[in-house]
C-alpha positions as CSV (number, residue, x, y, z in Angstrom):
1,M,49.3,46.6,-5.7
2,T,49.8,49.4,-3.3
3,F,47.7,49.0,-0.1
4,G,46.5,52.1,1.6
5,L,43.3,53.0,3.4
6,L,41.5,52.3,0.2
7,S,42.5,50.8,-3.1
8,R,39.9,52.9,-4.8
9,P,39.0,56.1,-3.1
10,A,35.3,56.8,-2.6
11,P,33.9,60.0,-4.0
12,R,33.8,62.6,-1.3
13,A,31.1,65.1,-0.7
14,A,32.2,68.7,-1.1
15,L,33.5,70.1,2.2
16,P,32.7,73.6,3.2
17,G,36.1,75.3,2.8
18,T,37.3,78.5,4.3
19,E,36.8,80.5,1.1
20,T,33.3,79.2,0.7
21,G,32.5,80.0,4.3
22,E,33.8,83.5,4.0
23,A,32.0,84.1,0.8
24,A,28.7,83.0,2.4
25,A,29.3,85.2,5.4
26,R,29.9,88.3,3.1
27,A,27.1,87.5,0.7
28,P,24.1,89.8,0.8
29,R,20.8,88.4,2.0
30,I,18.8,91.1,0.1
31,G,19.0,92.0,-3.5
32,N,19.8,95.5,-4.7
33,R,16.5,95.9,-6.5
34,A,14.6,94.9,-3.4
35,L,16.7,97.3,-1.3
36,S,16.2,100.2,-3.6
37,G,12.4,99.6,-3.8
38,G,12.1,99.2,-0.1
39,L,14.1,102.4,0.6
40,A,12.0,104.4,-1.8
41,L,8.7,103.1,-0.4
42,L,9.7,103.6,3.2
43,T,11.0,107.2,2.5
44,A,7.8,108.1,0.6
45,V,5.6,106.8,3.5
46,I,7.6,108.5,6.3
47,V,7.9,111.8,4.4
48,A,4.2,111.9,3.6
49,L,3.4,111.2,7.3
50,D,5.8,113.9,8.3
51,V,4.1,116.5,6.1
52,L,0.7,115.5,7.3
53,A,1.9,115.7,11.0
54,G,3.2,119.2,10.5
55,E,5.8,120.9,12.7
56,D,4.4,119.5,15.9
57,L,5.7,116.0,15.2
58,R,8.8,115.3,13.0
59,L,8.9,111.8,11.6
60,V,11.8,112.1,9.2
61,P,14.3,111.0,11.8
62,L,12.6,107.6,11.8
63,L,14.3,106.9,8.5
64,V,17.4,105.9,10.4
65,V,15.6,102.5,10.9
66,A,16.3,101.7,7.3
67,P,20.1,101.4,7.4
68,A,19.8,99.6,10.8
69,L,17.7,96.9,9.2
70,V,20.0,96.7,6.1
71,S,23.0,96.2,8.4
72,V,21.4,93.0,9.6
73,F,20.8,91.4,6.2
74,G,23.0,93.3,3.7
75,T,26.6,94.1,3.0
76,V,28.7,97.0,4.2
77,G,28.2,98.7,0.8
78,Q,24.5,98.2,0.9
79,T,24.3,99.6,4.4
80,A,26.4,102.6,3.4
81,A,24.2,103.2,0.4
82,A,21.1,103.1,2.6
83,G,22.8,105.5,5.0
84,A,23.6,107.9,2.2
85,W,20.1,107.8,0.9
86,V,18.6,108.4,4.3
87,T,21.0,111.3,5.0
88,G,20.2,112.9,1.7
89,A,16.4,112.5,2.3
90,A,16.9,114.1,5.8
91,V,18.8,117.1,4.3
92,V,16.3,117.7,1.5
93,T,13.3,117.4,3.9
94,R,14.7,119.7,6.5
95,A,15.7,122.2,3.7
96,V,12.1,122.2,2.5
97,T,10.3,122.3,5.8
98,G,12.7,124.8,7.3
99,G,13.2,125.5,11.0
100,T,15.9,127.0,13.2
101,T,19.5,126.4,12.3
102,W,20.1,124.4,15.4
103,D,17.1,122.2,14.7
104,I,18.2,121.5,11.1
105,V,21.9,120.9,12.0
106,S,21.0,118.6,15.0
107,S,18.6,116.6,12.9
108,I,21.1,116.0,10.1
109,V,24.0,115.2,12.5
110,F,21.8,112.7,14.4
111,T,20.8,111.0,11.1
112,L,24.4,110.9,9.9
113,F,25.6,109.5,13.2
114,A,22.9,106.8,13.3
115,C,23.8,105.8,9.7
116,L,27.5,105.5,10.6
117,L,26.6,103.3,13.5
118,S,24.7,101.0,11.2
119,V,27.6,100.7,8.8
120,G,29.9,99.9,11.8
121,A,27.5,97.3,13.1
122,C,27.3,95.7,9.7
123,W,31.1,95.5,9.4
124,L,31.3,93.9,12.8
125,R,28.6,91.4,12.0
126,I,30.3,90.3,8.8
127,R,33.7,90.1,10.5
128,R,32.2,87.9,13.3
129,A,30.4,85.7,10.8
130,T,33.6,85.2,8.8
131,E,35.5,84.2,11.9
132,I,32.8,81.7,12.8
133,A,32.8,80.3,9.2
134,R,36.6,79.8,9.4
135,L,36.3,78.0,12.7
136,R,33.5,75.8,11.4
137,S,35.4,75.0,8.3
138,A,38.4,73.9,10.3
139,A,36.1,71.8,12.6
140,V,34.4,70.2,9.6
141,A,37.8,69.3,8.1
142,L,39.0,67.8,11.4
143,Q,35.8,65.8,11.9
144,R,35.9,64.5,8.4
145,Q,39.3,63.0,9.2
146,I,37.6,61.0,12.0
147,L,34.8,59.6,9.9
148,R,35.0,59.4,6.1
149,P,32.0,60.0,3.8
150,L,30.1,57.0,2.6
151,P,29.9,54.9,0.4
152,I,33.3,53.3,0.6
153,P,34.1,50.7,-2.1
154,T,36.9,48.1,-1.8
155,D,37.9,45.0,-3.7
156,Q,35.6,42.7,-1.6
157,V,32.7,44.8,-0.5
158,T,31.0,48.2,-0.9
159,A,30.0,49.9,2.3
160,H,26.9,52.1,2.2
161,G,25.8,53.8,5.3
162,T,24.2,56.6,7.3
163,Y,25.4,58.5,10.3
164,T,23.4,60.8,12.5
165,P,25.0,62.3,15.6
166,I,22.8,63.2,18.6
167,E,24.1,66.8,18.5
168,E,22.9,68.5,15.3
169,D,25.7,71.0,15.1
170,H,28.3,68.2,15.1
171,L,29.3,65.8,12.3
172,V,30.8,63.2,14.6
173,G,29.6,61.7,17.9
174,G,30.4,58.7,20.0
175,D,29.7,56.1,17.2
176,I,32.5,55.1,14.9
177,Y,33.0,53.1,11.7
178,E,35.8,52.5,9.2
179,V,36.5,50.4,6.1
180,V,40.1,49.6,5.1
181,Q,41.5,47.7,2.2
182,S,44.5,45.7,3.4
183,P,46.8,43.0,2.0
184,Y,44.6,40.4,3.8
185,G,41.3,41.7,2.4
186,T,38.8,44.2,3.6
187,R,38.5,45.0,7.3
188,V,35.4,46.7,8.6
189,I,34.6,48.1,12.1
190,I,31.6,49.7,13.7
191,G,31.6,50.7,17.3
192,D,29.9,52.7,20.0
193,V,32.0,54.6,22.6
194,Q,30.6,54.7,26.1
195,G,29.3,58.2,26.9
196,K,29.0,61.3,24.8
197,G,30.7,64.6,24.1
198,L,34.3,65.4,23.3
199,P,35.8,62.7,25.6
200,A,33.9,60.0,23.8
201,I,35.0,61.5,20.4
202,G,38.6,61.3,21.7
203,V,38.4,57.6,22.5
204,G,36.7,56.9,19.2
205,F,39.5,58.7,17.3
206,A,42.1,56.6,19.2
207,V,40.3,53.4,18.1
208,L,40.0,54.5,14.5
209,G,43.7,55.5,14.4
210,A,44.7,52.1,15.7
211,F,42.3,50.3,13.3
212,R,43.6,52.1,10.2
213,E,47.2,51.2,11.1
214,A,46.6,47.6,12.4
215,A,44.2,46.6,9.7
216,I,47.1,46.8,7.2
217,R,49.8,45.3,9.4
218,E,48.0,42.5,11.3
219,P,47.5,39.2,9.4
220,S,44.8,37.9,11.7
221,L,41.5,39.5,12.8
222,T,42.2,38.7,16.4
223,G,45.6,40.4,16.3
224,L,43.9,43.5,14.9
225,V,41.4,43.5,17.8
226,D,44.3,43.1,20.3
227,R,45.8,46.3,18.9
228,L,42.4,48.1,19.3
229,E,42.3,46.8,22.9
230,D,45.8,48.3,23.5
231,A,44.7,51.6,22.1
232,V,41.7,51.9,24.4
233,A,43.8,50.8,27.4
234,R,46.4,53.6,26.6
235,Q,43.6,56.1,26.2
236,N,42.1,55.1,29.5
237,A,45.5,55.4,31.2
238,F,45.8,58.9,29.9
239,S,42.2,59.7,31.0
240,A,42.9,58.4,34.5
241,A,46.1,60.5,34.7
242,T,44.1,63.7,33.8
243,G,41.2,63.0,36.0
244,D,38.8,61.9,33.2
245,V,36.5,58.9,33.2
246,E,37.7,55.7,31.8
247,R,35.6,54.4,28.9
248,F,35.0,51.2,27.0
249,V,34.0,50.6,23.3
250,T,31.6,48.0,22.0
251,A,32.8,47.0,18.5
252,L,32.1,44.5,15.7
253,V,35.1,43.9,13.5
254,L,34.7,42.0,10.2
255,G,37.3,40.6,7.8
256,F,36.5,39.8,4.1
257,D,39.2,37.9,2.2
258,G,39.6,37.3,-1.5
259,D,38.0,33.8,-1.4
260,G,34.6,35.0,-0.2
261,R,35.1,34.1,3.5
262,V,33.9,36.4,6.2
263,E,35.3,36.4,9.8
264,A,34.0,38.4,12.7
265,V,35.2,39.3,16.2
266,N,32.4,40.7,18.4
267,C,33.4,42.9,21.3
268,G,30.1,43.3,23.1
269,H,28.4,44.8,20.1
270,L,24.9,44.1,18.6
271,P,24.9,41.2,16.1
272,P,24.4,42.2,12.4
273,R,21.4,41.4,10.3
274,L,21.5,39.4,7.1
275,L,19.1,40.4,4.3
276,H,18.8,37.8,1.6
277,D,16.0,36.4,-0.6
278,G,13.5,38.7,0.9
279,V,14.2,37.6,4.5
280,A,16.0,39.6,7.3
281,V,17.4,37.5,10.1
282,P,19.8,38.2,13.0
283,V,23.3,36.7,12.4
284,P,24.1,34.4,15.4
285,M,27.2,35.4,17.2
286,R,28.4,32.5,19.3
287,R,31.7,34.0,20.5
288,T,30.8,37.4,21.8
289,S,33.5,38.8,24.1
290,V,33.8,41.8,26.4
291,P,34.0,45.4,24.9
292,L,37.3,47.0,24.1
293,G,39.0,48.4,27.2
294,M,37.7,45.6,29.4
295,A,39.9,42.7,28.5
296,E,41.3,42.6,32.0
297,L,37.9,41.5,33.3
298,S,37.8,38.4,31.1
299,S,39.9,35.3,31.6
300,S,39.4,34.1,28.0
301,G,40.8,35.8,24.9
302,R,38.9,37.0,21.9
303,S,38.4,34.6,19.0
304,A,37.0,34.9,15.5
305,E,34.1,33.1,13.9
306,R,32.9,32.6,10.4
307,L,29.8,34.3,9.1
308,D,27.5,33.4,6.2
309,F,27.4,36.2,3.6
310,P,26.1,34.8,0.2
311,P,26.4,36.8,-3.0
312,G,23.6,39.3,-3.5
313,A,22.9,39.5,0.3
314,T,23.2,42.7,2.4
315,L,24.9,42.6,5.8
316,L,23.5,45.3,8.0
317,M,25.7,46.6,10.9
318,F,24.4,49.2,13.3
319,T,24.7,50.8,16.8
320,D,22.2,50.8,19.6
321,G,21.0,54.2,18.6
322,V,18.8,52.3,16.2
323,T,17.4,49.6,18.5
324,E,17.0,51.9,21.5
325,A,15.1,54.6,19.6
326,R,11.7,55.1,21.3
327,D,8.3,56.4,20.3
328,A,6.1,58.7,22.4
329,D,4.9,55.8,24.5
330,G,8.4,54.6,25.3
331,N,8.3,51.6,23.0
332,F,11.6,50.5,21.4
333,Y,12.1,50.6,17.6
334,P,11.1,47.2,16.1
335,L,14.1,46.8,13.8
336,D,13.6,43.2,12.7
337,A,10.0,43.7,11.8
338,R,10.8,46.8,9.8
339,L,13.8,45.1,8.0
340,S,11.5,42.3,6.8
341,R,9.6,44.9,4.7
342,W,12.7,46.2,3.0
343,A,14.7,42.9,2.7
344,R,14.6,43.0,-1.1
345,R,15.7,46.7,-1.5
346,E,19.1,47.8,-2.6
347,P,21.4,49.2,0.2
348,G,20.8,52.8,-0.7
349,E,17.1,52.4,-0.7
350,L,17.2,50.4,2.5
351,L,19.1,53.0,4.3
352,D,16.9,55.8,3.1
353,A,13.8,53.9,4.3
354,L,15.4,53.1,7.7
355,E,16.4,56.7,8.2
356,R,13.0,58.1,7.4
357,D,11.2,55.5,9.5
358,L,13.4,56.1,12.5
359,E,12.8,59.8,12.3
360,K,9.0,59.2,12.0
361,F,9.0,56.6,14.8
362,S,10.9,58.8,17.3
363,R,9.3,62.0,16.1
364,G,12.7,63.6,15.6
365,V,13.7,63.1,19.3
366,R,17.3,61.7,19.3
367,R,18.5,59.9,22.4
368,D,21.8,58.5,21.0
369,D,24.0,58.6,17.9
370,V,22.9,56.4,15.0
371,A,25.4,54.7,12.7
372,V,24.4,52.1,10.1
373,L,26.5,50.2,7.6
374,A,25.0,48.2,4.8
375,L,27.6,45.9,3.2
376,R,27.2,44.3,-0.3
377,R,29.8,42.2,-2.0
378,T,31.6,44.0,-4.8
379,P,30.7,42.3,-8.2
380,A,33.7,40.5,-9.7
381,P,34.8,42.2,-13.0
382,A,33.6,40.2,-16.0
383,A,36.5,38.4,-17.8
384,A,37.2,39.4,-21.3
385,Q,35.9,36.7,-23.6
386,I,37.8,36.0,-26.8
387,P,35.9,33.9,-29.3
388,A,37.9,30.9,-30.4
389,P,37.6,29.1,-33.8
390,S,35.5,26.0,-33.7
391,D,38.0,23.9,-35.5
392,G,41.4,23.9,-37.0
393,H,40.2,24.7,-40.6
394,E,38.6,28.0,-39.5
395,A,41.8,28.9,-37.6
396,M,43.9,28.4,-40.7
397,R,41.5,30.4,-42.8
398,A,41.6,33.3,-40.3
399,A,45.4,33.2,-40.3
400,E,45.5,33.4,-44.1
401,V,43.1,36.4,-44.1
402,F,45.2,38.4,-41.6
403,S,48.5,37.4,-43.3
404,A,47.3,38.4,-46.8
405,P,48.9,41.6,-48.2
């Protein structure tokens, strides 16, 4: 078997690529039929008002508003077509109503100039939107390298999850998670970086990079956590040299081996919840240690402990964005009471209910990133069953049948 980040890749959601973003930027927001009808109606109304107003008030120049509006919602071609229509309408109207040569020429030149400005404005808008689409596509691709889409299946568990960063225009915040298939089983991490913004994302990326590498190389879970501690220490040393703030990371690291055993190393993180037989209970963590990046403050090393994870149960891991969510009165989110209602649900249904309830409880006000993983054991493949003859006589008769010409 070849061990990588995953033995079976999870299906990925379609990422907005550069070509898709550029196509969306250039796509018209108004149909050609609607454009033609709107231009015809607007022209008829303004020309009628112009005729009624007489020579004292000329309203035809107001038609230049049409290509200006089209430049906001349409394409360059649509804006040019609207400009040509308006210019033609202005020429015909001035030819019919008459006037001095200077008056006619100036009116037509003004209309033509305004239409050209609208075409140029549309071209600049689309060019700017295309550049933004390219930058956003690159940002999305980079952020997807930090946190992979869920669910993630491995030989031992399937990790379902939900992730909601505090900043709506970002895909990644200060919370992290990862699931890796290794020669020693499945390793899972969920963590919360101190602080927010790009510096927190940088520390989180350093932890994830170290986890993806060490999860495959380190035989023991404590050795894996030691590599994560080294990664945060190096990142903090770099931050101190550049004048940035040193940070720590609370993390919960789990290891699932092929024999059904589960080990955990808790680095100052919230204990998980076990949902089984309609009951949701906190998993007791008796060996909680200091967060990553703070090992120097503790005289005792980190150690692993066994967890109970029976078949059919769901192990819920989460960050403090869940437990510290508040309602309008400042009350904290009652996670354990809510989980008791959904203890019999499948992981996907459980996460959907939790996400909706959090949004309703906090009224959409986000105070921190939210990351939740729901782990369920991967069902063992059913062994192929070959019916055996009940006695020797049946076996002999079967052999004679297959050997007969």
